[in-house]
C-alpha positions in Angstrom: 14.0 81.1 237.1 17.5 82.7 236.2 20.3 83.5 238.7 19.3 87.3 238.6 15.6 86.5 239.2 16.6 84.1 242.0 18.9 86.3 243.7 16.5 89.0 244.0 14.1 86.6 245.6 16.5 85.7 248.2 17.2 89.2 249.1 13.7 89.6 249.4 13.1 86.4 251.6 16.0 87.8 254.0 14.9 91.1 254.2 11.4 89.9 255.4 13.1 87.2 257.8 15.3 89.6 259.2 12.5 92.1 259.9 10.5 89.2 261.5 13.4 88.5 263.4 13.2 91.5 264.8 9.8 91.7 265.6 10.0 88.3 267.6 12.9 89.8 269.7 10.6 92.9 270.6 7.5 90.5 271.2 9.7 88.3 273.7 11.0 91.1 275.5 7.6 92.6 276.4 6.0 89.3 277.4 8.8 88.7 279.3 8.5 92.0 281.3 5.0 91.5 281.5 4.8 88.5 283.0 6.8 89.6 285.8 4.9 92.4 286.7 3.2 92.5 290.2 0.3 92.6 291.1 -0.9 90.2 287.9 -4.2 89.1 287.1 -4.1 85.0 287.4 -5.7 84.7 284.2 -3.7 87.1 282.5 -0.5 85.9 283.7 -1.3 82.4 282.4 -2.3 83.5 279.3 0.7 85.5 278.6 2.7 82.7 280.0 1.2 80.3 277.3 1.8 82.6 274.7 5.5 83.3 275.6 5.5 79.5 275.8 4.3 79.1 272.1 6.3 81.7 270.6 9.3 81.6 272.3 11.2 79.2 269.4 10.0 81.3 266.6 12.9 83.6 266.0 15.2 80.9 266.2 13.7 78.9 263.7 13.9 82.2 261.5 17.6 82.4 261.8 18.1 79.1 261.0 16.7 80.0 257.7 19.2 82.9 257.6 22.0 80.7 258.7 22.7 83.4 261.6 24.2 82.5 264.9 21.7 82.1 267.7 23.3 85.2 269.3 23.5 87.7 266.4 21.2 90.6 267.0 19.1 91.5 264.1 20.1 94.5 261.9 16.6 95.4 260.9 14.5 97.6 263.9 11.1 96.8 264.5 8.1 99.5 265.0 6.9 97.1 267.9 9.0 98.4 270.5 7.2 101.5 270.0 3.7 100.1 270.9 5.1 98.9 274.3 7.1 102.4 275.2 3.4 103.8 274.7 1.6 101.5 276.5 3.6 102.1 279.5 3.3 103.5 282.1 -0.4 104.4 283.0 -1.9 106.9 284.8 -0.3 108.4 288.0 3.0 106.2 286.5 1.7 103.1 287.4 1.5 100.3 284.5 -1.9 99.3 283.4 -1.8 95.6 282.1 -4.7 96.4 280.0 -2.9 98.7 278.0 -0.2 96.4 277.7 -2.6 93.8 276.3 -3.8 96.2 273.9 -0.2 97.0 272.7 0.2 92.9 272.9 -2.8 92.7 270.7 -1.4 95.2 268.1 1.9 93.3 268.0 0.5 89.9 267.5 -1.5 91.1 264.6 1.4 93.0 263.4 3.4 89.8 263.6 0.6 87.6 261.8 0.5 90.0 258.7 4.2 89.5 258.4 3.8 85.9 258.4 1.1 86.0 255.9 3.3 88.2 253.9 6.1 85.2 254.4 4.0 82.6 253.5 2.9 84.1 250.1 6.6 84.8 249.3 7.3 81.1 250.3 5.0 79.9 248.1 5.7 81.9 245.1 9.3 81.6 245.3 8.8 77.8 246.2 10.7 77.5 249.7 9.4 74.5 251.3 10.8 75.1 254.6 9.2 78.4 254.8 6.3 77.0 253.6 6.0 74.8 256.7 7.2 77.5 258.8 5.0 80.7 258.1 1.4 79.1 258.4 2.4 77.6 261.9 4.0 81.0 263.1 0.7 83.0 261.8 -1.3 80.4 263.4 0.1 81.0 266.5 -0.1 84.8 266.7 -3.8 84.5 265.5 -4.5 82.5 268.5 -2.5 84.6 270.7 -4.5 87.4 269.4 -7.9 85.8 270.2 -6.3 84.8 273.9 -6.2 88.7 274.3 -9.4 89.2 273.1 -10.9 86.5 275.9 -8.8 88.0 278.9 -9.1 91.9 278.3 -12.5 92.3 279.9 -11.3 90.6 282.9 -8.4 92.4 283.3 -10.2 95.7 283.0 -12.7 94.8 286.0 -9.7 93.9 288.0 -7.9 97.0 287.3 -11.2 98.8 288.4 -11.4 96.8 291.7 -7.6 97.8 292.7 -9.1 101.4 292.5 -12.1 100.3 294.6 -14.4 100.6 291.6 -17.0 97.9 291.9 -20.0 97.1 289.7 -22.5 99.4 289.3 -24.8 97.8 286.6 -28.3 97.8 287.6 -29.0 94.8 285.6 -30.9 91.8 287.4 -27.6 89.8 287.7 -25.6 92.6 288.9 -27.8 93.8 291.2 -27.9 90.5 293.0 -24.3 90.7 293.4 -23.3 88.0 290.6 -21.9 90.7 287.9 -22.0 89.4 284.3 -20.3 92.6 282.9 -17.1 90.7 282.4 -18.9 87.9 280.6 -21.3 90.5 278.3 -18.1 92.0 277.5 -16.1 89.3 276.3 -19.2 87.4 274.4 -19.4 90.8 272.7 -16.0 90.7 271.7 -16.1 87.1 270.4 -19.3 88.1 268.4 -17.9 91.1 266.9 -14.9 89.4 265.5 -16.8 86.9 264.1 -19.3 88.8 262.2 -16.5 90.5 261.1 -14.7 87.7 259.5 -18.3 86.6 258.2 -18.7 89.7 256.3 -16.8 89.5 253.6 -18.4 89.2 250.1 -17.9 85.9 248.1 -18.5 86.5 244.3 -18.7 83.2 242.5 -15.9 81.4 241.6 -11.9 81.3 242.2 -10.4 84.8 241.9 -7.6 84.5 239.3 -4.1 86.5 239.8 -1.9 87.7 236.8 -0.8 84.7 235.0 2.6 83.7 234.9 4.8 84.6 232.1 4.5 81.8 228.9 1.4 80.1 231.0 -1.4 78.6 229.2 -3.7 81.1 231.1 -1.7 84.2 229.8 -1.6 82.5 226.3 -5.2 82.2 226.4 -6.0 86.1 227.2 -6.9 85.6 230.9 -6.4 88.4 232.9 -5.8 88.9 236.8 -9.6 90.1 238.2 -10.8 87.2 236.1 -12.7 84.6 238.0 -12.6 80.6 237.5 -16.4 79.1 237.9 -15.8 75.6 237.2 -13.4 73.1 236.2 -14.9 70.1 234.0 -18.2 71.7 234.7 -18.1 71.4 238.3 -18.0 74.6 240.3 -15.0 76.0 242.1 -15.0 78.5 244.9 -11.3 78.2 246.6 -7.9 77.2 245.9 -8.4 73.6 247.3 -11.5 72.9 245.4 -9.1 73.9 241.9 -6.3 71.7 243.1 -8.7 68.4 243.6 -10.1 69.4 240.1 -6.9 69.4 238.3 -5.4 66.3 240.0 -8.2 64.2 238.7 -6.5 64.5 235.5 -3.3 62.4 234.9 -0.3 64.4 233.8 -1.0 65.5 230.3 -4.6 65.3 230.1 -6.8 68.1 229.0 -8.8 70.0 231.6 -12.0 72.5 230.6 -12.2 75.8 232.7 -14.6 78.2 232.6 -13.5 81.8 232.8 -15.4 84.8 233.5 -13.8 88.1 232.8 -14.4 91.5 234.7 -17.5 92.4 232.2 -19.2 89.3 233.7 -18.8 87.2 230.0 -17.9 83.7 230.2 -16.0 81.5 228.0 -14.5 78.0 228.0 -10.7 77.0 227.6 -9.2 74.0 227.4 -5.7 73.7 229.1 -3.5 70.5 230.3 -2.4 69.5 233.5 1.3 69.9 233.4 3.0 69.5 236.6 2.4 68.7 240.5 4.7 67.9 243.7 6.4 64.6 243.5 4.1 62.3 245.9 6.3 60.2 248.4 
C-alpha cells in the first residue's frame, strides 16, 4: 500500500470513528436521561441500566484510537439526537417510556450498522485494534436492541395501566385474570425477528467480491459476483469454510478452486496459498 493510499485509508477511518464517537455521546446522554425518569417500569429501568453499563466505555475506546483527549467534543454530528427529540414528550406533555424505547431501538440499530461498517473497514485496511473493538461493540448494540424488543410489551401494558386501561382481552387466560397479552406480544416479536433472520436466501457456495489488483483470482478472470463452490473438492459455504480449507495447505502449496460465474458455468482454477497471520 503506497503512502497516498494509506493516508486515504486513515482519513476514512478517522471520519468513521468521529461519527461513531458522536453517536455514542448521544446514546449515553439519552440513556442517562431515561434512567432518571420517574415513574419508571422496573424491568425497563434494569434493562436500560444494564445497557448503559455495557456501552459506557465505547466512546473512550474509540477516542483512544483517534488519540483524542477524553474531554474533547467530537467534531461530527449525529442524527441520533433527533430520534430522541422526536420521541419526547408524548401525549399531553407526558414523556412516554415506550416512545423512548422506540428511539433507543432505532439508535442501537443505527450504531450497530456503524460498527458493522467500521469492522469491514478494519478488515480491509487491516487495523488490528479496530478488528477487535468493532465486532464487540456491534455485539453489544445487537444485544441492546434485542433487550428493547423483550421489554417493549410490558412497558406498553404498564403505561396503559397508568391511564386505568386494564386488560380487556376475552381469551381464556385473560378472562381468568391471568393476562397473557404481554407474553404473547413478546413471543411474537421474538418469532418475527427470528423468521426474518432465517428468511435470507443462501445459494450454494461462497460469494466472491471483486479480487484485489494483481491477485491470482483477478489474473484467472474471476469477477465480483462469482461464487466459490468448493476447495479441493470439498464444498464451502462461508468465510470459515474457505479459510480452513486453504489453511490445510502449507504456504506455497497449490490449492484447487471450483468457481461458478454469473451464468452458472463452473470451472476449476489452481492457485497457491501465499500468506497468513503469524501464529503466536
